[in-house]
C-alpha positions in Angstrom: 33.6 33.6 -22.9 34.2 37.1 -21.8 31.6 38.2 -24.5 29.3 35.1 -22.6 29.9 36.0 -19.2 29.1 39.4 -19.7 25.9 38.9 -21.7 24.6 37.1 -18.8 25.5 39.2 -16.5 23.6 41.7 -18.3 20.5 39.4 -18.6 20.5 39.0 -14.7 20.4 42.8 -14.1 17.5 43.1 -16.8 15.6 40.2 -15.1 15.6 42.4 -11.6 15.0 45.7 -13.1 11.9 44.4 -15.1 10.5 42.2 -12.4 6.8 43.5 -12.1 5.7 44.4 -8.1 2.8 42.6 -6.4 0.0 44.8 -6.7 -2.4 44.4 -3.4 -6.2 46.2 -3.3 -6.6 47.6 0.0 -9.2 49.3 -1.0 -11.1 46.3 -2.1 -9.9 44.7 1.1 -10.7 46.5 3.6 -14.4 46.3 3.2 -14.6 42.8 3.7 -14.8 41.0 6.9 -11.8 39.3 8.1 -11.9 35.3 7.8 -10.6 33.5 11.3 -8.3 31.2 11.1 -6.8 28.8 13.1 -3.0 29.8 14.3 -1.8 25.9 13.9 -2.4 26.7 10.1 0.9 28.9 10.5 2.7 28.1 13.2 4.0 25.0 15.2 4.2 26.6 18.8 3.4 29.4 20.9 5.2 30.8 24.0 3.5 33.7 26.6 6.6 35.2 27.8 5.9 37.4 30.8 8.7 40.2 31.1 10.6 39.9 34.4 9.8 42.8 36.5 12.0 44.5 39.1 12.9 48.0 40.1 15.8 48.2 37.8 13.3 47.2 34.7 9.9 49.0 35.2 8.5 49.6 32.1 5.9 52.5 30.9 2.9 51.4 29.1 4.7 52.6 25.7 6.3 49.9 22.8 7.7 52.4 20.4 10.6 49.8 20.9 9.9 45.9 20.6 12.0 43.0 19.4 12.8 39.6 19.0 16.1 38.2 17.5 15.4 34.9 18.5 17.8 34.9 21.4 17.1 38.4 22.9 14.2 40.7 23.7 14.6 44.2 23.3 12.2 46.9 24.6 11.2 50.2 25.3 13.7 51.8 28.0 15.6 50.4 26.5 15.9 47.2 28.6 17.3 43.8 27.4 16.0 40.3 28.8 16.5 37.0 27.3 14.3 34.5 25.5 12.4 33.7 28.4 12.0 36.9 29.8 15.0 37.1 32.5 15.7 40.5 32.5 19.4 40.9 32.3 20.7 45.0 31.4 19.5 48.3 30.8 21.2 49.9 27.6 22.5 53.0 27.2 20.8 56.2 29.0 19.1 58.9 28.4 20.2 62.5 28.0 22.0 64.8 26.0 25.8 63.5 26.7 28.5 62.5 23.7 27.1 58.6 25.0 23.7 59.1 25.5 20.4 59.4 23.5 17.8 61.9 23.9 14.4 60.2 23.5 15.3 56.3 22.3 11.5 56.1 20.7 12.8 54.2 17.7 15.9 51.2 17.3 17.1 49.0 15.1 19.7 46.0 15.6 22.4 44.3 13.7 21.9 40.9 15.5 24.6 38.9 14.5 26.8 41.1 16.1 24.5 42.1 19.0 24.6 46.2 18.4 21.7 48.1 18.6 21.3 51.3 17.0 18.9 53.7 18.8 17.9 57.3 17.2 18.4 60.8 18.1 17.1 63.7 15.9 20.3 63.9 13.5 22.5 60.6 15.2 22.4 57.0 15.8 24.1 56.3 18.7 25.1 52.4 18.9 25.7 50.3 22.0 26.6 46.7 22.4 23.8 44.3 24.0 26.0 44.3 27.4 24.9 48.4 27.3 28.6 49.3 26.4 28.6 52.6 24.2 30.2 51.3 20.9 29.9 55.1 18.6 28.0 57.8 17.7 26.8 57.7 13.6 25.8 61.3 12.3 22.7 61.1 10.2 22.0 64.8 10.2 18.9 64.9 7.9 17.1 61.6 10.0 15.2 64.1 12.0 12.3 61.2 13.5 12.5 59.4 9.6 13.0 55.3 9.7 16.6 53.5 9.5 17.6 50.4 8.8 20.7 48.0 8.6 21.3 46.8 5.1 24.7 45.4 6.1 27.4 45.1 8.4 29.2 48.1 6.6 25.7 50.3 5.5 22.8 51.9 7.1 19.8 53.5 5.3 18.0 56.2 6.7 15.0 58.3 5.6 14.8 62.2 5.8 10.7 62.4 6.6 10.4 66.2 5.7 12.0 65.6 2.4 9.6 67.8 0.6 10.2 70.6 2.3 13.3 70.8 -0.4 11.6 70.6 -3.1 14.2 71.7 -5.7 16.5 68.8 -4.1 13.8 66.5 -2.3 16.4 63.7 -0.4 14.5 61.0 1.2 16.5 58.3 1.6 20.3 58.0 2.6 22.8 55.2 2.4 25.8 55.6 5.0 28.7 54.0 6.3 27.6 52.5 9.4 31.3 53.4 11.1 31.3 57.2 10.4 27.7 58.5 8.7 29.4 59.2 5.3 27.4 58.7 2.8 27.4 56.5 0.2 24.4 57.4 -2.3 21.3 59.1 -2.0 17.8 58.6 -3.5 15.6 61.2 -4.3 11.9 61.3 -2.8 8.3 61.1 -4.6 6.7 65.0 -5.1 2.7 65.1 -6.3 2.5 68.2 -8.0 0.4 71.0 -7.0 0.3 69.9 -3.7 1.4 71.8 -0.6 2.3 69.3 2.2 0.9 69.0 5.4 1.5 67.3 8.6 0.8 63.8 8.3 1.2 62.0 11.4 -1.0 58.3 10.8 1.5 57.2 8.3 4.7 57.2 9.1 8.1 55.5 7.2 9.6 51.8 8.1 11.8 49.4 7.2 11.9 45.6 8.0 14.6 43.2 7.4 13.8 39.6 5.5 16.1 36.7 4.3 19.1 39.0 4.7 17.7 41.6 3.2 16.2 45.5 4.2 12.7 46.4 2.7 11.5 50.3 2.8 7.9 51.9 2.9 7.9 55.7 2.4 5.3 57.3 4.6 3.6 59.1 1.8 3.4 56.0 -0.8 1.3 52.6 -0.6 4.8 51.0 -2.0 7.2 49.0 -0.3 10.8 48.7 -2.0 13.9 46.2 -1.7 17.2 47.5 -1.3 19.5 45.3 -3.5 23.2 47.7 -3.3 24.3 50.8 -1.4 23.0 52.3 -5.2 20.1 50.2 -6.5 16.2 49.6 -5.1 13.5 47.9 -6.5 9.7 48.1 -6.3 8.6 45.0 -5.1 4.6 45.8 -3.3 2.3 48.1 -4.6 -0.7 48.8 -2.3 -3.7 49.9 -4.6 -5.7 52.2 -2.4 -8.0 54.0 -5.1 -9.9 57.0 -4.3 -8.3 56.2 -1.1 -4.5 57.2 -1.0 -2.6 59.3 1.2 -3.5 63.0 0.8 0.0 64.6 1.5 -1.7 68.3 1.8 -3.7 67.2 4.7 -2.5 68.7 7.8 -3.0 65.9 10.8 -2.1 68.5 13.6 -5.7 69.1 13.8 -6.9 65.5 15.2 -10.0 65.8 13.6 -7.8 65.2 9.7 -6.2 62.0 11.3 -7.3 58.5 10.1 -8.7 59.8 6.7 -6.8 57.9 4.1 -5.9 54.4 4.0 -2.3 53.9 5.5 -0.1 50.7 5.8 0.5 51.0 9.2 3.6 47.9 9.6 4.4 44.7 7.5 6.5 41.7 8.1 7.7 38.7 5.6 8.1 35.6 5.8 9.1 32.7 3.3 5.2 32.2 2.6 3.1 35.6 3.7 3.1 39.4 3.7 1.4 40.1 6.9 0.5 43.6 6.5 -1.6 46.0 9.4 -3.3 48.4 7.9 -6.6 51.0 8.5 -8.8 54.0 7.8 -11.0 55.6 10.1 -11.9 53.6 12.7 -11.3 50.4 10.8 -8.1 48.1 11.5 -8.0 45.4 9.4 -4.7 42.6 9.9 -4.0 40.7 5.9 -1.7 38.3 4.6 -0.3 37.9 1.5 -0.1 34.5 0.5 2.7 34.2 -2.1 2.2 31.0 -3.6 -1.5 31.5 -3.9 -1.3 35.1 -4.7 -4.2 36.0 -2.5 -4.5 38.6 0.2 -7.1 38.0 3.0 -8.2 39.8 6.2 -7.6 37.4 8.9 -8.3 37.0 12.4 -5.8 34.3 13.9 -7.2 32.1 17.0 -5.0 30.9 19.3 -6.0 27.3 19.1 -2.2 26.0 20.4 -2.5 27.3 24.1 -6.4 28.1 24.2 -5.2 31.5 24.2 -5.6 35.3 23.1 -6.2 36.5 19.3 -2.9 37.1 17.4 -2.2 40.5 16.1 1.6 40.2 15.2 3.3 43.7 15.1 6.9 44.7 15.8 10.3 43.2 14.7 11.1 39.6 15.1 13.5 37.2 13.2 12.2 35.5 10.1 11.3 32.0 12.0 8.6 34.3 14.6 5.8 36.4 14.7 6.0 38.9 17.9 3.0 40.4 19.5 2.3 42.3 23.1 0.1 42.4 25.6 -0.1 44.5 28.8 -0.1 42.3 32.0 -3.6 44.3 32.7 -5.0 43.4 29.6 -4.1 39.2 29.6 -6.0 39.6 33.4 -9.6 41.8 31.7 -9.7 40.2 28.5 -9.7 36.1 30.0 -12.9 35.2 28.9 -11.9 36.1 25.4 -9.6 33.1 25.4 -10.2 29.7 23.0 -11.9 27.4 24.2 -9.3 24.6 23.7 -5.5 24.1 22.7 -3.8 21.5 20.8 -0.4 22.2 22.9 -1.7 21.4 26.6 1.9 21.8 28.0 1.4 25.8 26.3 -2.0 26.0 27.7 -0.7 24.8 31.0 2.0 27.6 31.1 -0.5 30.2 30.2 -3.2 28.7 33.2 -0.1 29.5 35.4 0.8 32.7 34.1 -2.7 34.2 34.5 -3.0 32.9 38.1 0.5 34.2 38.9 0.7 37.6 37.0 -0.3 41.4 38.8 -1.9 44.3 36.6 0.9 46.5 37.2 3.7 43.8 35.8 5.7 44.6 33.0 4.1 43.0 29.2 4.3 39.8 28.2 6.0 38.9 25.2 3.6 36.4 23.0 6.0 34.7 20.4 4.6 32.7 17.5 6.9 30.0 15.6 6.2 29.8 12.1 5.7 26.7 10.4 8.9 26.3 7.9 7.2 27.1 4.1 7.1 23.2 3.2 4.7 22.4 6.0 2.8 25.6 5.1 0.2 23.9 3.0 -3.5 24.7 3.6 
């Protein structure tokens, strides 16, 4: 029995390691026109949530942080709102003190325990959602790379200039979430005979789905799933044949930016992988259908509230899509609303919002509630 158990465990390990990644052909897809689909094919509900505007929570027109946990909205600032847009409190403060953050451009959350980790250059400052300082976690190679919570005990972060040390190009660090002690490391991919330049139009990013952490490196067209503190698996590969990232490009010169195919953001759900990607002056939203194994560029029409086109971005829980509109943008684009709404109460709410909102108000968060997978048949 002992040997049988060991054999079965080995089979499980081999099956995971042998699993082939999904290949999505972006080189072909980017030239294809988007297909128009209705929001009710994907979602059961939509809410346009105006974030409360007070002297204590005035937001700049910058969305470096925008997250929806299912209960809380965390924004740049760093401001904490409830799911109805009511301002609750500010989280942390900007400065150089031991309990402050320098920039606050990027953050990620331990939503179960209501903790927010704000990135500094070489540390992560952890706060409770109520704004109290919890701890500072050393992350000496973080620079401006990505970071995410693997589990309550471990944080994964990336060194986005790993290629500067070609003798030891460590790109990923798994660290203890309490003290920053390194648990494991992964080397980054280096292209031979290439001099690496400054790449600004492709960035490392991470996302959580189904209690797992996923990582997309800036200089590779792939997505890894982190299986354990010491193991990762290639799960998605983007075929960008002939339009791949040129690591030797120096995008400090604005004329050299956006010259290659790049994935800017991804969001995974039970049935779909949503992908924001683009090249030069082309920007696309694509959906990979896991059941049909197809990838399609789409424009999503809000036929639920009779609202605006849905182009999701930012971070949300598994059950929602999230996007944000400037208040002024909503007012200017009134004529671009979809003509009908299948949910009269939501259409009425949006009508009232547009009557009362002011151009310099805080942004409006759009929360799309996805259908369960079994109801998502097209």
